[in-house]
N, CA, C and O of each residue as an XYZ file, in Angstrom:
636
protein
N      33.333    -49.575    -14.594
C      33.082    -50.430    -13.460
C      33.879    -49.925    -12.258
O      35.071    -49.638    -12.366
N      33.215    -49.823    -11.130
C      33.874    -49.370     -9.903
C      34.711    -50.496     -9.299
O      34.385    -51.676     -9.424
N      35.792    -50.097     -8.643
C      36.618    -51.060     -7.922
C      35.920    -51.410     -6.608
O      35.155    -50.606     -6.075
N      36.182    -52.603     -6.091
C      35.552    -52.961     -4.810
C      36.126    -52.129     -3.672
O      37.292    -51.735     -3.696
N      35.293    -51.872     -2.683
C      35.738    -51.154     -1.490
C      36.370    -52.145     -0.518
O      36.302    -53.358     -0.715
N      36.975    -51.616      0.516
C      37.544    -52.467      1.563
C      36.438    -53.321      2.188
O      36.643    -54.503      2.461
N      35.269    -52.721      2.412
C      34.168    -53.492      3.020
C      33.675    -54.588      2.068
O      33.280    -55.660      2.525
N      33.692    -54.336      0.750
C      33.336    -55.388     -0.214
C      34.308    -56.563     -0.103
O      33.899    -57.724     -0.078
N      35.585    -56.244     -0.039
C      36.602    -57.301      0.054
C      36.523    -58.037      1.387
O      36.740    -59.247      1.445
N      36.213    -57.310      2.453
C      36.045    -57.946      3.766
C      34.882    -58.926      3.725
O      34.962    -60.011      4.301
N      33.809    -58.554      3.052
C      32.642    -59.428      2.909
C      33.040    -60.717      2.184
O      32.645    -61.808      2.597
N      33.821    -60.596      1.104
C      34.277    -61.775      0.352
C      35.173    -62.648      1.231
O      35.064    -63.874      1.201
N      36.054    -62.027      2.008
C      36.927    -62.792      2.907
C      36.097    -63.533      3.950
O      36.401    -64.678      4.284
N      35.051    -62.889      4.467
C      34.163    -63.558      5.434
C      33.461    -64.751      4.796
O      33.295    -65.792      5.432
N      33.049    -64.599      3.541
C      32.434    -65.736      2.823
C      33.439    -66.875      2.667
O      33.105    -68.042      2.877
N      34.664    -66.529      2.299
C      35.703    -67.554      2.141
C      35.956    -68.269      3.464
O      36.161    -69.482      3.496
N      35.939    -67.500      4.561
C      36.119    -68.095      5.887
C      35.013    -69.118      6.156
O      35.281    -70.222      6.630
N      33.778    -68.743      5.851
C      32.642    -69.657      6.061
C      32.778    -70.922      5.222
O      32.503    -72.025      5.693
N      33.208    -70.747      3.970
C      33.375    -71.916      3.087
C      34.455    -72.834      3.625
O      34.263    -74.048      3.678
N      35.600    -72.270      4.028
C      36.682    -73.096      4.554
C      36.268    -73.787      5.854
O      36.607    -74.947      6.087
N      35.541    -73.068      6.684
C      35.100    -73.633      7.957
C      34.104    -74.767      7.728
O      34.194    -75.802      8.387
N      33.159    -74.594      6.808
C      32.145    -75.610      6.515
C      32.729    -76.806      5.781
O      32.239    -77.927      5.913
N      33.787    -76.558      5.002
C      34.384    -77.613      4.173
C      34.979    -78.724      5.020
O      34.803    -79.905      4.720
N      35.675    -78.350      6.064
C      36.288    -79.357      6.929
C      37.569    -79.929      6.357
O      38.390    -80.451      7.111
N      37.769    -79.850      5.053
C      38.973    -80.380      4.414
C      39.944    -79.281      4.001
O      40.851    -79.529      3.206
N      39.770    -78.076      4.526
C      40.639    -76.959      4.156
C      42.066    -77.236      4.593
O      42.313    -77.729      5.694
N      42.990    -76.913      3.721
C      44.407    -77.147      4.027
C      44.961    -75.986      4.851
O      44.365    -74.911      4.922
N      46.105    -76.230      5.466
C      46.793    -75.170      6.203
C      47.146    -74.011      5.277
O      47.065    -72.846      5.667
N      47.537    -74.339      4.055
C      47.888    -73.296      3.093
C      46.676    -72.413      2.783
O      46.822    -71.194      2.689
N      45.499    -72.991      2.623
C      44.285    -72.210      2.365
C      43.978    -71.275      3.543
O      43.620    -70.115      3.340
N      44.120    -71.786      4.773
C      43.884    -70.950      5.950
C      44.921    -69.829      6.031
O      44.583    -68.688      6.344
N      46.171    -70.155      5.750
C      47.226    -69.138      5.789
C      46.964    -68.035      4.768
O      47.135    -66.852      5.061
N      46.551    -68.431      3.577
C      46.238    -67.432      2.554
C      45.080    -66.541      3.003
O      45.128    -65.324      2.828
N      44.059    -67.136      3.570
C      42.920    -66.353      4.041
C      43.351    -65.397      5.151
O      42.916    -64.246      5.169
N      44.186    -65.845      6.066
C      44.652    -64.983      7.156
C      45.523    -63.836      6.619
O      45.473    -62.722      7.139
N      46.320    -64.114      5.578
C      47.108    -63.036      4.965
C      46.188    -61.990      4.327
O      46.441    -60.790      4.430
N      45.121    -62.449      3.669
C      44.157    -61.525      3.063
C      43.472    -60.698      4.152
O      43.303    -59.488      3.997
N      43.080    -61.338      5.244
C      42.424    -60.613      6.344
C      43.368    -59.573      6.944
O      42.944    -58.456      7.240
N      44.631    -59.921      7.124
C      45.613    -58.980      7.665
C      45.822    -57.809      6.699
O      45.943    -56.657      7.116
N      45.862    -58.125      5.414
C      46.014    -57.086      4.401
C      44.815    -56.140      4.438
O      44.984    -54.926      4.325
N      43.620    -56.677      4.592
C      42.419    -55.846      4.655
C      42.448    -54.903      5.855
O      42.027    -53.751      5.755
N      42.946    -55.394      6.987
C      43.086    -54.533      8.173
C      44.064    -53.393      7.863
O      43.797    -52.234      8.181
N      45.201    -53.735      7.237
C      46.186    -52.706      6.874
C      45.586    -51.682      5.915
O      45.833    -50.485      6.060
N      44.806    -52.134      4.943
C      44.192    -51.230      3.969
C      43.159    -50.320      4.639
O      43.038    -49.149      4.281
N      42.424    -50.854      5.601
C      41.434    -50.036      6.315
C      42.137    -48.933      7.106
O      41.656    -47.802      7.157
N      43.274    -49.260      7.721
C      44.059    -48.265      8.458
C      44.612    -47.233      7.476
O      44.555    -46.030      7.732
N      45.139    -47.705      6.365
C      45.712    -46.818      5.359
C      44.662    -45.839      4.834
O      44.958    -44.668      4.599
N      43.451    -46.321      4.657
C      42.360    -45.492      4.152
C      42.086    -44.290      5.076
O      41.635    -43.241      4.616
N      42.361    -44.452      6.374
C      42.059    -43.414      7.372
C      43.281    -42.612      7.826
O      43.121    -41.603      8.513
N      44.489    -43.032      7.462
C      45.703    -42.445      8.033
C      46.551    -41.768      6.953
O      47.185    -42.444      6.143
N      46.560    -40.446      6.946
C      47.299    -39.691      5.937
C      48.801    -39.968      6.011
O      49.463    -40.038      4.975
N      49.344    -40.125      7.208
C      50.779    -40.404      7.343
C      51.122    -41.757      6.726
O      52.157    -41.903      6.075
N      50.259    -42.736      6.931
C      50.481    -44.055      6.333
C      50.384    -43.973      4.811
O      51.115    -44.666      4.103
N      49.490    -43.137      4.311
C      49.367    -42.957      2.864
C      50.648    -42.349      2.301
O      51.138    -42.776      1.256
N      51.184    -41.353      2.995
C      52.423    -40.715      2.553
C      53.575    -41.717      2.569
O      54.392    -41.744      1.648
N      53.639    -42.538      3.611
C      54.694    -43.553      3.708
C      54.588    -44.543      2.547
O      55.602    -44.937      1.970
N      53.368    -44.942      2.208
C      53.163    -45.849      1.087
C      53.581    -45.175     -0.221
O      54.221    -45.803     -1.064
N      53.225    -43.910     -0.392
C      53.590    -43.187     -1.611
C      55.114    -43.137     -1.767
O      55.634    -43.325     -2.867
N      55.823    -42.887     -0.674
C      57.286    -42.863     -0.726
C      57.850    -44.241     -1.067
O      58.818    -44.350     -1.820
N      57.247    -45.286     -0.516
C      57.691    -46.651     -0.820
C      57.488    -46.970     -2.299
O      58.332    -47.619     -2.916
N      56.375    -46.518     -2.866
C      56.111    -46.736     -4.294
C      57.142    -45.998     -5.135
O      57.646    -46.546     -6.115
N      57.463    -44.759     -4.764
C      58.502    -44.017     -5.484
C      59.815    -44.782     -5.466
O      60.455    -44.959     -6.503
N      60.214    -45.233     -4.284
C      61.477    -45.964     -4.143
C      61.459    -47.259     -4.952
O      62.471    -47.642     -5.539
N      60.317    -47.927     -4.983
C      60.176    -49.169     -5.749
C      60.475    -48.946     -7.227
O      60.927    -49.856     -7.922
N      60.219    -47.735     -7.698
C      60.422    -47.410     -9.114
C      61.691    -46.596     -9.355
O      61.849    -45.976    -10.406
N      62.594    -46.603     -8.371
C      63.873    -45.933     -8.524
C      63.801    -44.420     -8.403
O      64.698    -43.717     -8.868
N      62.762    -43.922     -7.794
C      62.595    -42.483     -7.610
C      62.752    -42.146     -6.132
O      62.796    -43.043     -5.291
N      62.838    -40.854     -5.815
C      62.939    -40.458     -4.420
C      62.016    -39.276     -4.148
O      61.533    -38.616     -5.068
N      61.788    -39.030     -2.884
C      60.869    -37.961     -2.479
C      61.345    -36.589     -2.937
O      60.528    -35.697     -3.164
N      62.668    -36.406     -3.078
C      63.149    -35.089     -3.496
C      62.852    -34.815     -4.970
O      63.113    -33.717     -5.463
N      62.311    -35.800     -5.669
C      61.885    -35.612     -7.057
C      60.428    -35.150     -7.133
O      59.914    -34.863     -8.214
N      59.782    -35.084     -5.993
C      58.374    -34.710     -5.938
C      58.248    -33.456     -5.081
O      58.794    -33.392     -3.980
N      57.532    -32.469     -5.587
C      57.342    -31.239     -4.848
C      55.862    -31.039     -4.544
O      54.998    -31.404     -5.341
N      55.582    -30.454     -3.381
C      54.198    -30.208     -2.984
C      53.704    -28.885     -3.549
O      54.449    -27.910     -3.646
N      52.428    -28.877     -3.918
C      51.789    -27.683     -4.464
C      50.589    -27.341     -3.593
O      49.731    -28.188     -3.343
N      50.534    -26.107     -3.136
C      49.374    -25.612     -2.410
C      48.437    -24.992     -3.439
O      48.814    -24.050     -4.135
N      47.226    -25.515     -3.538
C      46.251    -25.043     -4.517
C      45.235    -24.153     -3.815
O      44.589    -24.568     -2.853
N      45.102    -22.927     -4.306
C      44.165    -21.970     -3.723
C      43.433    -21.252     -4.860
O      43.898    -21.224     -5.999
N      42.322    -20.696     -4.534
C      41.510    -19.974     -5.513
C      42.140    -18.640     -5.883
O      42.792    -18.001     -5.057
N      41.942    -18.225     -7.128
C      42.378    -16.890     -7.543
C      41.590    -15.814     -6.796
O      41.977    -14.646     -6.793
N      40.494    -16.208     -6.168
C      39.707    -15.251     -5.373
C      40.489    -14.748     -4.158
O      40.061    -13.800     -3.499
N      41.624    -15.369     -3.857
C      42.424    -14.936     -2.709
C      43.384    -13.800     -3.047
O      44.107    -13.314     -2.178
N      43.390    -13.374     -4.316
C      44.148    -12.182     -4.685
C      43.172    -11.175     -5.285
O      42.163    -11.543     -5.886
N      43.488     -9.931     -5.111
C      42.622     -8.870     -5.625
C      42.713     -8.810     -7.151
O      43.614     -9.383     -7.763
N      41.773     -8.115     -7.731
C      41.792     -7.938     -9.188
C      43.066     -7.205     -9.608
O      43.652     -7.512    -10.646
N      43.487     -6.241     -8.799
C      44.716     -5.496     -9.089
C      45.934     -6.424     -9.107
O      46.772     -6.342    -10.005
N      46.023     -7.309     -8.106
C      47.141     -8.266     -8.064
C      47.068     -9.208     -9.261
O      48.091     -9.522     -9.870
N      45.881     -9.650     -9.592
C      45.711    -10.535    -10.750
C      46.167     -9.844    -12.037
O      46.812    -10.465    -12.883
N      45.835     -8.575    -12.181
C      46.270     -7.824    -13.371
C      47.788     -7.723    -13.413
O      48.400     -7.867    -14.472
N      48.391     -7.473    -12.251
C      49.859     -7.377    -12.186
C      50.514     -8.710    -12.506
O      51.537     -8.756    -13.190
N      49.925     -9.801    -12.011
C      50.455    -11.125    -12.353
C      50.334    -11.361    -13.860
O      51.274    -11.828    -14.504
N      49.166    -11.030    -14.409
C      48.930    -11.225    -15.841
C      49.854    -10.401    -16.718
O      50.196    -10.818    -17.825
N      50.259     -9.241    -16.236
C      51.152     -8.355    -16.989
C      52.624     -8.584    -16.637
O      53.497     -7.859    -17.115
N      52.897     -9.577    -15.814
C      54.270     -9.891    -15.385
C      54.938     -8.674    -14.739
O      56.078     -8.332    -15.054
N      54.201     -8.027    -13.826
C      54.682     -6.801    -13.189
C      55.077     -6.980    -11.720
O      55.204     -5.995    -10.993
N      55.270     -8.207    -11.284
C      55.673     -8.409     -9.889
C      57.113     -8.909     -9.893
O      57.396    -10.043    -10.282
N      58.004     -8.049     -9.457
C      59.438     -8.332     -9.508
C      59.833     -9.419     -8.515
O      59.229     -9.566     -7.452
N      60.860    -10.175     -8.888
C      61.448    -11.150     -7.984
C      60.572    -12.354     -7.713
O      60.693    -12.979     -6.659
N      59.706    -12.686     -8.628
C      58.786    -13.805     -8.431
C      58.867    -14.714     -9.652
O      58.751    -14.248    -10.785
N      59.063    -15.991     -9.426
C      59.085    -16.950    -10.516
C      57.684    -17.540    -10.630
O      57.192    -18.184     -9.703
N      57.052    -17.313    -11.771
C      55.704    -17.849    -11.942
C      55.369    -18.030    -13.413
O      55.997    -17.450    -14.298
N      54.358    -18.853    -13.639
C      53.923    -19.201    -14.988
C      52.402    -19.123    -15.034
O      51.719    -19.398    -14.048
N      51.890    -18.744    -16.193
C      50.442    -18.762    -16.347
C      49.952    -20.196    -16.290
O      50.582    -21.109    -16.825
N      48.833    -20.374    -15.641
C      48.174    -21.682    -15.554
C      46.954    -21.606    -16.455
O      45.846    -21.317    -16.004
N      47.175    -21.870    -17.735
C      46.105    -21.689    -18.703
C      45.660    -20.237    -18.680
O      46.489    -19.332    -18.582
N      44.370    -20.014    -18.768
C      43.834    -18.653    -18.666
C      43.145    -18.467    -17.328
O      42.386    -17.518    -17.132
N      43.420    -19.398    -16.392
C      42.664    -19.406    -15.149
C      43.505    -19.250    -13.904
O      42.999    -19.450    -12.800
N      44.769    -18.899    -14.041
C      45.561    -18.744    -12.832
C      47.049    -18.736    -13.087
O      47.512    -18.519    -14.207
N      47.804    -18.983    -11.997
C      49.256    -18.923    -12.053
C      49.859    -19.990    -11.152
O      49.336    -20.301    -10.082
N      50.977    -20.540    -11.616
C      51.791    -21.446    -10.814
C      52.986    -20.623    -10.361
O      53.762    -20.131    -11.180
N      53.128    -20.479     -9.043
C      54.119    -19.559     -8.478
C      55.085    -20.326     -7.580
O      54.666    -21.105     -6.724
N      56.382    -20.098     -7.784
C      57.397    -20.705     -6.929
C      57.313    -20.046     -5.560
O      57.555    -18.846     -5.422
N      56.974    -20.827     -4.563
C      56.667    -20.278     -3.236
C      57.888    -20.090     -2.351
O      57.782    -19.468     -1.293
N      59.032    -20.603     -2.746
C      60.216    -20.516     -1.897
C      61.160    -19.387     -2.289
O      62.247    -19.252     -1.729
N      60.741    -18.587     -3.245
C      61.574    -17.463     -3.687
C      61.498    -16.343     -2.659
O      60.413    -15.820     -2.406
N      62.635    -15.957     -2.053
C      62.578    -14.863     -1.078
C      62.241    -13.547     -1.769
O      62.586    -13.325     -2.930
N      61.566    -12.692     -1.036
C      61.208    -11.381     -1.579
C      62.472    -10.551     -1.690
O      63.184    -10.378     -0.701
N      62.771    -10.024     -2.897
C      63.991     -9.233     -3.044
C      63.918     -7.932     -2.238
O      62.848     -7.349     -2.062
N      65.063     -7.503     -1.764
C      65.067     -6.254     -0.978
C      64.635     -5.101     -1.878
O      65.022     -5.022     -3.044
N      63.843     -4.228     -1.322
C      63.340     -3.084     -2.068
C      62.041     -3.366     -2.810
O      61.272     -2.444     -3.082
N      61.791     -4.613     -3.137
C      60.548     -4.970     -3.826
C      59.467     -5.231     -2.790
O      59.750     -5.666     -1.673
N      58.270     -4.969     -3.161
C      57.183     -5.215     -2.230
C      56.077     -5.976     -2.954
O      55.433     -5.465     -3.871
N      55.883     -7.203     -2.513
C      54.816     -8.011     -3.086
C      53.481     -7.559     -2.506
O      53.418     -7.094     -1.368
N      52.419     -7.696     -3.289
C      51.095     -7.373     -2.748
C      50.796     -8.247     -1.526
O      51.125     -9.433     -1.507
N      50.170     -7.650     -0.509
C      49.882     -8.363      0.733
C      49.012     -9.594      0.517
O      49.219    -10.617      1.169
N      48.037     -9.511     -0.395
C      47.163    -10.656     -0.644
C      47.942    -11.839     -1.203
O      47.730    -12.981     -0.796
N      48.844    -11.558     -2.136
C      49.681    -12.612     -2.710
C      50.664    -13.136     -1.673
O      50.899    -14.342     -1.594
N      51.235    -12.245     -0.883
C      52.186    -12.661      0.155
C      51.518    -13.578      1.172
O      52.146    -14.519      1.657
N      50.243    -13.317      1.503
C      49.517    -14.187      2.441
C      49.375    -15.594      1.864
O      49.516    -16.580      2.587
N      49.096    -15.688      0.565
C      48.975    -17.001     -0.084
C      50.320    -17.720     -0.094
O      50.394    -18.917      0.185
N      51.380    -16.986     -0.417
C      52.721    -17.578     -0.420
C      53.129    -18.026      0.978
O      53.745    -19.080      1.142
N      52.787    -17.231      1.979
C      53.117    -17.590      3.360
C      52.394    -18.869      3.776
O      52.972    -19.719      4.454
N      51.131    -19.007      3.371
C      50.395    -20.226      3.715
C      51.018    -21.428      3.017
O      51.168    -22.489      3.622
N      51.381    -21.267      1.748
C      52.041    -22.356      1.024
C      53.325    -22.765      1.747
O      53.593    -23.951      1.937
N      54.107    -21.772      2.142
C      55.358    -22.055      2.856
C      55.130    -22.729      4.191
O      55.879    -23.630      4.571
N      54.096    -22.299      4.910
C      53.819    -22.902      6.223
C      53.394    -24.362      6.101
O      53.523    -25.136      7.050
N      52.891    -24.729      4.933
C      52.486    -26.120      4.688
C      53.604    -26.945      4.054
O      53.410    -28.114      3.723
N      54.778    -26.327      3.885
C      55.917    -27.037      3.320
C      55.829    -27.222      1.817
O      56.449    -28.130      1.264
N      55.062    -26.366      1.152
C      54.874    -26.486     -0.293
C      55.914    -25.656     -1.050
O      56.260    -24.546     -0.646
N      56.392    -26.211     -2.135
C      57.357    -25.540     -2.984
C      56.655    -24.576     -3.938
O      57.214    -23.544     -4.310
N      55.441    -24.915     -4.324
C      54.693    -24.137     -5.302
C      53.334    -23.722     -4.761
O      52.747    -24.399     -3.916
N      52.849    -22.599     -5.266
C      51.494    -22.116     -5.024
C      50.797    -22.105     -6.371
O      51.289    -21.495     -7.320
N      49.660    -22.772     -6.464
C      48.854    -22.728     -7.679
C      47.595    -21.940     -7.381
O      46.735    -22.378     -6.616
N      47.499    -20.776     -7.995
C      46.273    -19.989     -7.904
C      45.436    -20.377     -9.110
O      45.841    -20.164    -10.253
N      44.266    -20.947     -8.848
C      43.420    -21.491     -9.906
C      41.997    -20.988     -9.721
O      41.449    -21.045     -8.620
N      41.405    -20.499    -10.797
C      40.041    -19.966    -10.733
C      39.027    -21.031    -10.317
O      37.983    -20.696     -9.758
N      39.313    -22.293    -10.577
C      38.375    -23.370    -10.242
C      38.637    -23.997     -8.880
O      37.887    -24.873     -8.451
N      39.684    -23.565     -8.199
C      40.022    -24.155     -6.897
C      39.038    -23.699     -5.825
O      38.440    -22.626     -5.911
N      38.893    -24.536     -4.828
C      38.037    -24.208     -3.696
C      38.714    -23.141     -2.834
O      39.901    -23.261     -2.528
N      37.982    -22.105     -2.442
C      38.578    -21.087     -1.567
C      39.013    -21.679     -0.224
O      38.397    -22.608      0.297
N      40.077    -21.121      0.312
C      40.626    -21.546      1.598
C      40.058    -20.628      2.680
O      40.241    -19.413      2.599
N      39.383    -21.167      3.677
C      38.721    -20.315      4.677
C      39.648    -19.344      5.407
O      39.211    -18.259      5.790
N      40.917    -19.707      5.609
C      41.820    -18.855      6.384
C      42.354    -17.658      5.606
O      42.966    -16.766      6.194
N      42.133    -17.627      4.299
C      42.643    -16.528      3.479
C      41.520    -15.569      3.098
O      40.365    -15.973      2.960
N      41.868    -14.304      2.932
C      40.882    -13.311      2.486
C      40.395    -13.657      1.082
O      41.107    -14.269      0.286
N      39.156    -13.245      0.803
C      38.578    -13.445     -0.526
C      38.231    -12.090     -1.124
O      37.801    -11.166     -0.434
N      38.433    -12.011     -2.419
C      38.133    -10.787     -3.153
C      37.149    -11.132     -4.271
O      37.347    -12.101     -5.004
N      36.103    -10.345     -4.393
C      35.116    -10.544     -5.453
C      35.487     -9.640     -6.619
O      35.498     -8.416     -6.498
N      35.789    -10.262     -7.741
C      36.105     -9.496     -8.947
C      35.699    -10.245    -10.195
O      35.892     -9.746    -11.304
């Protein structure tokens, strides 16, 4: 069963308003409750459209449960098509020095994006572009996944 949408709930609130208005005997408490529901619906409609408000709510939920934002790390998810077959082979063979990463099943890699490139080592340019994008978005991790949607700003390789 699907959950009701904001517009479904707004419709129910409008019906309740009509019932209270037609009743004539509605108490102040009933009107106050209806107004609180209407105000909540407005807040939810704004939240539905505002990513910053969603993030603020997520942080509030974490805090409510005794957690903090520093316990949560962002992951940039990109397609494995953004690295060449050669880079993929090197990742699979664990041949890229100075990089912390783990296999993601048989379909990709989870890579620590904040690891500085060691002096003397040279990361493949395709992988470095993905890491740079992850870093520019404030992400701690890069997930290269074969099922992920390609990112238009990154090069694609057919292999």
